[in-house]
N, C-alpha and C positions, 0 to 999 in steps of 0.2 A: 342687083339686089335680088334676094332670095325671096320668094312668096310672088304675089301677082301686084301688077300694077293698079291700085285704088279707083273704083267705078265714079266718075264726076257725077255728083249730084247737084240737083238746084239750088242755088245761094237760098238764104234765109237767116234773118237780122237774129240776132239776140234777144230773148226773153226772158219775164224775172218768174220765180218760183210759184208756184201756185199754193193758196192754204192748206194745211192740214197736213204738211210733210213731219214726221215726230222729231221734234229737238232742233225747228229750223222755223226761227220767226221771219214770217215774210218782209218785215221791214227792213229786214239786213239785205235783201236782193237788191240788186242794180244793176242798170245796163248804161255803157257809155261806147261811143266811138271814136277810135284813134285816129291819127293824121292822115294814116295810109287806109282809113275805109273800114278795118277792121272792128267788127261788131261784136262787144265783149259782155257776158255778164259776170258778176263778182257779189260777194259778198261783204260787206262792209259795217262795222261794229261802230265807226266814226261820228254817225248822227245820233245813235243812242246814247255814245259816252257824252258827248254835248248835252243831251236833254236831261243825263241822271246827275251830271256834276254840276250843272250851270256854267253859264258863261265865265271865261277867263280862264277856264280850267283846260289848257292844250295837252293832248297826248305826248307822251315824252318820245316815242317811235313808233313804226310803223311795222307788224308783221308782215309780210309779203308769202302767202302761203300757195303752194302750187302743186294741185294733185299729179296723179300719175294715171295710167292707161289700166282698165277702165273705168275709173272712177271720176269724180267732178268734187266742185267745193263742198258740197254736202259731206263730204271728210271731214272738214276742218269746223263741222257746227260747233262743238263742244268749247273748241277755244274762242270762237268768236263771241258766246254767251259770257264763259268761264271770265273771258279777260274782262267783260263789263262788269259782271259780280265782283271780282276782285279788285278793280278801280273803285267801286264804290264800299267796299270795305275798306276802305284807306291805301292799298298798294299802288302803286305808280300805274297809270293809265296808258295803256298800250292800244293802239288802233291796231284792227286785224283787219285784212284785206285778202280774201281767199277768191282768186279768180280760176274760172272756165277757161282753160286754151280753147283757141280758137279748132274746130270741128268738134270741141267735145263738151259735154254739158248742155248748158242752155246758152253757150255762146254761139254767134252766128256759125252757119255752114255755108263755105266758098265753092266747095267741089276740088279745091287745088291740095294738091299733095303737100304735105311739110315737113322738110327735112329737120332735123335738130338745130341746124345753123340757124333756121329761118323761125323756129319756135323761140330760141334765144332772144332774135332779133323783135321777134311779135311781140314778147314780155318788154322789151324795155319801150317799145312803141306804146303799150298800155301805162306803164307807169308814167311816160311823159304826157300822156293825153289824161293821167288822174293828178297830175301835177305834184307827184309825190317827191319829197326832199327826206333826208335823213334826220334821225338816224334810222335804216332799217334793216331788220332781222331776216334774212330768208328762210323760206321752212318747206321742205321738201319731201315727197312721197313718191318711192316709185320712178319711174322715168321722169317725174316731174322733179325729182331732185335733181337731177342733171340738168333739167331746165334753169331751177331756182340758182343752181351754182354758176352756170352761165351768167347769169342776169350779175351775181355776186363777183365774179372776177371782171366783168365789163364795169360795175360800178363803184371802185372801191373808195370812192369822196363820202360815198352816199353808205355804204357798209357798216353796220353795227357788229353783225354777229352772223352765225351761219348753225340753222336746227335741220337734222336730217331724221328722219325714219324711214325703216329699208330702201335702200336704194344700192345704186352701183356708179361707179365711173372708170370702171376700167374693167375688162375682159382678161384676166390672165390665159397667157399662150398656152400653158401645161394644163387648161381646163374646159371642158366644154361648154359652151351656151347651155344654161339649164334646160333639164328637155321638157318642161312644159313650153318654153319659147320654139325650142327648135321642133316641138309639133305644130305649135302654132302658126311657125313660118314653112313649114313642108307644103310644098306645090298646092294643090286642088284643096287641101285641108284648110290653107291660108286663108283665102276668102269664104269657105264654106264655114268657118268654126268662130270669123270676127265679125264677117256682116252678113254672110245668108241666113245664119242662124245664130242666136245669144249663146254658143256653147263657150265660146272664152269669157263672156259677161260671166256668165253663171260658173263656171269654175273659179274665178275672182272671187266672187262672192262667197262660195263655198269653202273657200279658205278660214273663213273667221270661224274663231276658236272663243267662247263656243258659238254656235250657229245663230246668225243674223236672225232677230224678231224678221215675221213677214213683213210689217209696216216697214221697216228700216231698208230689207232689201227691195220693196217695191220704190223708196225714195231714191235708191241707187240706180234702178231700171228706168226710172222716169224719163232722162233724155235720150232713151237707146230704144223706143221701143221698134224704129221700124228699121229694116235695112240700110233704108238712108242716112238715119240717124246717126247710124254705127260706121259709117264711112270713115271715121275719125278713129276707131278703134282699129280698123283694118289699117289705115294709114300709119296710125302708131307701130305696129307690130312691125309691119314692113320697113320701118324706119330704123330698127336695133342693127347696131352695126355688130356686124357676125365676124368680118375678117378688115384689113386694112384698107380693101378695094371698096367697101361700102361708102356710099355717099356721103353718112354721117360721121364716118371713122375719125376725119381730120379735125371735125369741130368737136368730138367725144377727145378726144387725145390735147386739145387745145385746153377745153374744159380742167381737163384731169390735171393738166400740167399748173393751170392756175391754182386748182383748189390747194397744189402742195407748197404755195408762195402765201398762202392767207394765216395770217397771224391773229386774226381777231377772234372773240371769245367762237366757240364751238361745243356743239353737243351733238350726240348720235344716240339717240333710241330705237332701241331694235326687237325684233319680235325673231328668235331664233328657230321657230318652225315654221320656217319660211321656204318651200320649193324650191322657188325662183331667186331672192336674194339670199343666199344661206351667210353663216359668218365669213365665208371667204372673201365677199364683198364687204364685211365690215373690217375685217384685217385690214385691206387695203384702204379702207378710209382712214384707219388708225395708223396706219403708218403716212399718210398725205397729212393729217392733222393729228399730230402726238400732242398736242397740247388740250386737245379736245376732251370734254367728259362724255363718257358712255357709259348706256346703261342697258343691260339687258334685260328685258321682261321675260322671266323664264316660262310662262305660261303661253306667251303670244306668238302670232306667224306674221304673215303677210300682211294682214289687215291690222297692225299694231293699234291704230288708231280707232278700231273698232273692239279691240281686244284685250287693252290695257288702260289703266288710270293714266295716261299719256300728261294731260293738261298741267296737271300740277308742277310736273318737272319741266314744262317749258316754262310757265309763270316763274318758277323757282330761277331758272335759266337768266330769264329777261330780267330779273333783279339785280341778277349779278353782271349784266352785260353794262347796267345803269351804273354800275360801283365802277367797272372797267372804264366807262366813258369819264366819269367824273375824277378817277385818278390819273387821267392820260396816259393810262396802259393798255397794251393790247394781249392778248393771249388769258388763258384760265388763269394764271395764279393770281390776277387783281381782284377776283371776285369769288373764289368760292370756299372762305375761311381758311384756317390755319396751313389746310393741307390739299392742293388740288394735285392731279397728275403732272409728271413734271414737264416742265416746258422745255427741257434740253432738247436739241435737235429739229428745231424748225426749219425746214428745208430752206437752203437760199432758191433765189432765181435759177430757174433751169428750162431750157427751150423742149425738153424732152420730157415725157411722161416718167416719172420718177418710178424705178421698178426695183422693189423691197428684195425680191431675189438676186437681185445682182448689187447688192449694194454694198460700199467698201466701207473697211473701218473708220469711224471717224476717229478725229484726233482726242485723246485723252481728255475727259470732262475736266473742267476748269476747277472742280472739287474733287481733284484727282490726289491718291496718297502723298504724292510728292508737295501737293500744297495743304495736306494735313496731316501732321507730322505725327497726331494721336491715333490716326489711323492704322491699325495693323491688318492686313487682308487676312483672310482665313486660310490662306495655303502658306503662310510665312513660317510657320511651326514645321510644316511639310519641308520647304526649302530648307529648313534650318537643319533639318536632320537626313537632308539627301546623300553623305556619305556613310550613313550607318546601318548597318548591316543585320540590327537588331528586327524583331518581329515587329509589322504595324497594324497590317490587318490578317486577322485569321478568317477561315472557311470551315466551318467543322462541318459541313454537307460534302466535302470534298476531301473524302479521306484517301491517302496515298497507297501505295504499296505495302508500307509498314504499318497501315492502321491509324497514321497520325493526319490531322487536317492539315489543309495548304496555308502555305505562311507565306505573306508575301513580305520583303522588308522593306524598310523607309527608303534605302537604295533603288531597289524593285519598283516602288510604290511612286517614288519620284520620277522614275525614268519613262513610266507608262502614262501616267499623268501628261509629260511634257511629249511623249509621242502620239498621246490621242490628242492632246490642245492643239498641237500642230494639225495633225490629220485632219480634224475636225476643220481649222481653218483652211485644211486644203482644198476641201471638195464645197465650202462656201458658208460654213457657219460664222455670222459677224455678230460682232458685240450688239445686245437686244435682240437677239433672233431668240426664240423659244426653242428650247429642246427636251419633247416629255422622255423621261427616263421610266422604261417599264422592265424593270430590272431588278430580281432579286438581291436583298443583300449579300453583300461579300465585297471580296476586292474587284470584281468587275465595275460594280455599281461606285465603289468610292473611288474609281481612278474616272471613272465617265464623271462623276457630281465635281469634281477639284478639275477635270480637265474644262469642262462649260463654264465654271467660275472662273476659272485664270484667262481664258479670253473674252471673258464679258458676254458670254451666252446665257441665257436665262433659264434656268433649271425650272421644269414642270414637274410637281410630283404629286400624283393622285393613288391613294392608297386601293390596293385590288379590294378589299372589303366592301367599298362603293357599288360592288356588283358592276355587270355589263352595262345596265342602263345608266347608273350614277357614273360610269368610267368615261361611257359615253357623252354624257351631258357636260361631263368634264374636259376630256379631248375638244369637243367642239368649242365650247367656251372658251379656253384659253388659245386655243387654235395654235398648236405650236407650228414651226417650220420644219421642223426635224421630229423623227421619234426612234429612239434607240429601243429595242425591245428582244425578248428571247421569242423563242417559238410560238407560244400560247398568245403573246401581246400580238404578235407580228399578224398570226391569224384573227384574230377578233379584229386590229386594224384594218386588215382587207377586208373582211366581211361586214363590218361596220360604218365602212367608208370613214375613219377617221383621221384625219387631215395629218399631212407631214412627210417627208420624204422619209423614208422607212430605211434604218440601219439594223442590221443583224447583230446581234450581241453575242450568238454563235456562229461558227461555222454551219454553211448549208448547203446540200447536196445543189447543183445548177437547176433542175427541176422543181425542187421545194423554194428555190430561191425566186424564180419567174412565178409560180402559183403565187407566192406570198405579195410579190410586186416588191420587192426588196433591192434597192438600190446599189446600197455599200454593205460589206461584212465590216465589222468592227477591226477584224485582225488586219485586213487589208488597208482601213483607215489610218490604224497605228502606224502599221509598216511605212507607208508612203510618209508619215510624218518624224519617223526617228532622224534626229541628226537636222531638221528644220527649224528656223528661228521661228519664236512666238510674239505673235503682236501685241502692243503696248496691254498693259494690264488695266482693267476698270477702275473707276475710283469709287469712292465712298456712297455715291447719291445714284451709281450707276445700278439700274436692276439688276437683282441677282437669282430671286426664286420666286414662283407660284406655286404655295403649298396648298393643297384644298383641304377643307375641314370635313370632319367625319360623315356629316350630314345627321345626325343624329337630332338636330334640332331645325331639320329643314334641309333642303336641296342643299348639297355640299357646295360652298362659295370659295373660290379663289383667293389667296391671300398674297398679295405683293409685297416681297421684302427686298430690301436693298443691302449691299454690301456692308454698309453700316451698320444697319440692324442685326445682321448675322455675325459679326465680328463684336457686336454686343451684347450677345446672347452669348455666345463662346468666352467672352470675358467673365459675365454674371456666372455661369457655371463653373469655371476656372474656379474663380475668386470664393464663392462660396462653400463649394463641395472640395475645396482642397485637392483640384487635380494636378499632378505634375506628370514629368515625363515617364518615370515608373509606376504610376497609378494602375494602369489598365481597365478597361471597361466592357463589361459583358451588356450588351444591348437586345434586351428582348421587347424593345418598344421601340417601332419602324422611325419615328420621329428622331430619336437621338443616337440611331444605329450609324450614321455618318460623322459623328462630332469627333471621333479619335483624332484625325490627322491634325484636325483643327486644333484640337486641345494640345496635341504634341504627344500622344499618349497611345498603346496599341488598344485596340478593339478587336471584338468578335462577337457576332449573333449566334445563340446557340441552336442547335439543331430544332425547325419549328416550321409551320406554315403563317408565315408573318400577317395573312388576311386573316387569318383564325387563331387568335393570341392561346386560345384554351389548349391546341394542339401542344404547347410547351410541357416538358415534364421537368420534375425535380432533378432527375438523372440529367436530362440534358444542360441545365444549368451547372451542374455540379462538374460534367465534359469541360463546358466551355471556360468554367474558372479555372479548372486544371490546366489546361491547354495554354491559357495565355496569364494565367498567375497572375490574374486582376483583382484590383479590391475593391471595385464600385461595381454595382449590379443593378441596371435599370428596367424594369418589370412595368407591365401593366394590370390591373387589378385584374381582368381577367386569365391574365397567364399565370398570377400569383393563388389563383382559385385551383388551379389543376394543379402546379407545383406542391401546392399543400396537400392537395389529394394524394399525389402518387409520392409522397416523401417516404411511404414504407418501402419501395424499392432501393433506396438509397443502402450503399453500402458503407463501411470503414471509412475507406478511401474518398469517398465521395464527400463525407461528413467531413473529413480532416479538409478537404480542399475547399469547403464551405466557410469553414472556420475561420479561413485566411480573408475572409471577406471584411472589410472594415466599414463600407458604406451602402447601404438598400434603400434603392428610391420605387417608391410606387407612384407611376405618374399615367395621366389620362383621363384619370376619373376618379369618383371619390370612393373610400375603401373603409372599412370598418376596423376598429381599434382589435377586436378579436383576429379578423384573417390578418393584419398586419405584425400583429403577436406571433401568430402561427408562423408566418413566414420568416420573421426573424429569430425565433427559435432553430430554424434550419441554419441561420447564419449568427451566432451566439455572439461573435466580437463585432458585429457591425452594429453600426447606428441607422436605424430604420427612419426614412424621413417619406412623406408624401407630401411633394410640392404640387402648388395650385396653379395651374397656367392653362391657357387655350389654345388654338392653332394661330390665333391674332396675337398672343404674346405669352410665349411658352413656358415663361418662369415669371410667377407674379410672386405669390408666397411661397413660405415652405412652413411645416411643421414637423417635429421627431415624434415616435411613439410616445417618449416620456412626455412632449407636449398635450398630446390629444388624452394620454391617460391624465393628467393635472387638469384640464380644460373638462374631464367628465365630470366633475364637480360641481361645476358653474350652472347656473341656473338656464343657459342662453340653449335656445333653440336652435338646429340646425347642427352644421359639419364644420368643425373649427380646421382651417385651412391654415393657421399662422400668421405671421407679420411678412411685411414685404421686405423681398430680398433683391440684389441686383441693382439696388438703383431706384426700386419701382416704389411707387403711391398710388395708394388706394381712397377711393372717397364712396360714399352712397348718396345716390337720388331718392328721398323718399316717397314712398307709393302713397297717392291720395286716397280718395274713396271708392274711386272706381278703378283702381288698381293699377293705375297708369304712373310711371316714375317722373313727376313734376316738380319734386322739389330742388333746393337750392344743393347743388353737390357738398357734403360736408364729413367733417371725420367724428361727428358727434356722436357718442358710442350709444346702443341701443333703439336705432331709427331704421326700422325694416325699409329696404329698398334697392334700386338696382344698383351694382357693382360699378364703377367706374375705375379703371387701372390706366398709369402712364409708367412707360420706363423707357432707357436708351434702347432696348431689342424689342420696342411694338411696333407693329406693321406698318409700312407704308402706307396702304389703301387695301382696299378690295380690288378683284381683277374686275372691269366692266361694270360696276354695280355703285354707279354714281349716287343713285338715292340711299343706298345701303349704307354707304359712307357718310351721306349726311345725316341718316339717321344714328351713327353711331357716335357721331361728332356733336349732338344737338345739343345745346344748352351745357357745353364743358366749360370749364375753366380756362383760362390763355393756355397754351402748349398743347404738346400733344397728348389728346385723351381719349380712350375708349371705352363706349359703352359696352359692356361684356353682354346684357340678357340674361346674366345672371342675379338673382335677388339674395340679398342675406343683410348684415348689420357687422358693426365693429363694437367692438365689447370696449371696456374701459382700462384694456393692455394694449390696445391697438390690435388686437387680433380680428382677424377676417374670418367671419360664421357664415356658409352659403348654406340657403334654405330652399333653392330651388330655381328654376328658370322663371322670367319675368311671364311669359306664356303659358306658364301652367299656374300661375298664382288665381285661387279661385277668389270669386266676387261674390261675397256673399251678403245678406242684410245687413250683417255686422261690420262688415268692410272688408279688405283684402286679407285672405289668409294664405300663408306659403304653407307647399305639401310636406317638407323634408322633416320638420318639428313633430307633425302629427303622425307621421310615417315611422318616425325613431320611435313614440310610444308604443304602436301597434307591433314594431318587430320586437317590442320586449317579450310579446306572448308566446311562449313555448312553442305552440304548433308553428308557428309564423316564422316562415326563410325571409321572405321580402315582401315588403308593401308598396304600394301607391296610395295616396288619397288624391283622388280628381273631383272636378264639381260637374255637377247634371243640373240642367234647368237653365234659364234665361241668366243672363250676368246681370249681377245685380242682387237677385235672390237663389244663386245657386247654392246645392245642397252637398258636402261633403260625403264622398263615397269611398268605402277603402274596398280596394281589389288587392286580394293577398295571395302569394304562391305559398304553399304550407311545404313544412319539412318532408312531410312523409310523400306530398306528392298528390295534388286530387287527380281522377282520371280526366274528368271534363269540364268546361266552366259552369259554374252552379252558384245558386245562392249558397252562401256557408251553412254550414250544420249550426242548428242553434246553439250548441255548447260553444262553438268556436266564435260562432256572431258576437254571443255575450262577452266572451272572453274580450273580443277585440275593443267593442263597445264600452268595458271598463275602463280599458288603457287608453283610450283615446281621451285628448284631452278638449275634443270637440265634438259634439252630436255628430251621429254619423244617420244619414240616410238608410243607406242598407252596409251590407258585406258581401262583397263578391269572392269567389275563389278560381282561379286559373291554374291550369297546367304548370304553367312556364309565362313568364312576364315576356313581352316583346320589349328587347332591346335593341342597340344600334350592333353594328358590325363589329367595326374597328375594336371598340371597347367591349362589348360583350356583355357590359354593366351598367349603360345609362338607359333606364327604364323610359320607354314612351309614352309618357303621360298622355300627351293629346291623343294617342291612339287610343289607348285606356278609355279618356273620357267620352272619346265618339261611342265606343262599344258599350258602356255602361250606360251611359242616356239613352241608347237604342232599346236596351236588354230591359231596361227600366220604365219603357214606355212604350211597353208590349211588342218589342222585338223578337227574332229569333236567339236564343241563347248559344251563339256560335262562337269559336274563337275567335278572340283581340286582334 
């Protein structure tokens, strides 16, 4: 055993809590002695439930909550009281029993060292003495998670569900024990840090985000004031199995294997800012409990019970457990509404700990392409052109000796996809494994995407425009098993500790390869896969991709797509925009850069920095069109802005090439009719479209430039984005006086509310954001619907008008005010280039403020000059409390066009209440 043997201390019995601990009613505190003499302290809301609900009302079940080290049952105080309040309010009554483990908290001290197996047995003795019967939902945190799961595995007849906060049941062979635990286990530091001093306790309490209030921290310290009272802390640390020779290793393996056989409802609530239980351990639990609901609280850490509003999630989960019990089913699909995480892949009984890194391919899913004749996989058109020597993908950044771009034929692309697919499978990539691709658009990325999809790996795509912090959050959130990257991405992965076995997309010198921690080079992977057989194809209901949102409306979220949804998207685009084998695509917008092979037509990305759309020039677009003879051009609004600005550099040959384009699309963000018209003028034969969509549903509606001009005569506020396409539908949930979308979803015209969408190509779910999924599906009609967070209205022609984001709606004394309508009026002022209308002051009495970016450009933020302020006020349809000017609007990185109104609102509120006039 690493560390030191705990020093025996004098036995003492359990005790109840003293009065005055914040958030803990002493009436919930109880003591009990089990048949083996164990003296237990525990919290129990059962008596209060009986007193407040009256006779004859029995709890529907019990939550058995187990703390870790060095906390105690105080950790669960909120759930103890919130469960009572929920029951009084009419929800099902759940008894919560939160126990202090022996040697910990206010439970008895025996002076004995307790191994994991003994702690699991202790908990069984406690529940026997308590007379606990099912249904029971176990709840655990830290090492209490393992103990609670041990009880769960040993009591299958009583078990109704499992809930876990940051914990672990398996230490991967290829990863060291977390550094804080290694330090706590180290020789003389062990006793000094855990027992002699309060260092381990204080370090744990310091992990709270934000810092714990003094009285709360004191409550956590209460049971551990003396060295003798900290014996349990020392013993718990000593019992961490650091290797298979440890006395508790066998029990940990037993519990971990048993967890993989559980099919009861499960929920994993996680704080990602945890230096002990990182997302590595969450990923392991997800593999063992693939049916579990998972929610990562983005700002929470190890003490998630203090950092996040977690009790509503547990209570929501408990309500679902009842549904599963009542329906006679097990697993998550019985209780989460129309769509929960896939329950395919529940692991069979196995005596060994399942190791996700050594998993073999499962058999094809029951809903495979063979049993779904209408499903056509994304690579079908690539397969169909496997003998075609015509161009498939062009790389404009790779000019050959003759100055021409590199061209990959359909034959070559198909061969490379198969080589890479077989090679990836050969190094251990299996169906369901996540593979992060940090490779610039071009033939290499295209081959990688289709190779991964072909073998059932899940492609993780996060835009470089998220920046280092956003990319780090995305990589750790998705926790890919493999990462394929070019040198810059590999360097970031190495420096920032991104997860995944590293594969270099480019050949590297051996010293560089070693320095970057590269395990494989793609060229070697492909060479090894040459001529090797491919594994069975994935089916329509297998996961295909995790695409990250832009982060323009909050932290970037992972969006999970299955093969069925991606194939439906391909079909919607092909049908609506009439894409055929000879169409050709120029894709200056990253999400559409990989669609060419799926659509069966050649594609090219023009020379640009894909993470900075404003780097695209008109000349680069013309070069790409000429090289590919493309008839469709996809661009983002930010790219279009620079294309129009650089149009003077076009020569006659460039303009002749652009004149052959027949369809032009601006995608990703709103665009003005004027800018769209200026772009169309460069492609005079093209019909200009501006589809409306989002990462969660990439194509919802569409409108042409002519449609926008027709809509300009309508009295509606907002941006007209057209009518649904691709089998999509749109409804609106009306806003109430507080600006909340509470109305029954409807297609009635003229109703301002949150936009709801559904389509065959709508996402499957958010990744590891269960609560976000619930919010997006709240109060929606039957079927797969999604609340977009956009606000707008439908008109009497069925056209959708977008008026802003729900989070940006002003809550004024006169009711909710969407910002886009007033902004459009202000932007008609000649001196105004762009405007944002934001609210300042308390919700319910907010005052509108206009923040404008002028045509001439302000040198610094300031109150608007008198003449400009007067013109803006005259143009605005609502009274303005102030008019402010800024040199440049804060926008998102991916689109360079979505104004950050929330940031502007905070800035304006500060400035107008006496703060410094700094940059927003």
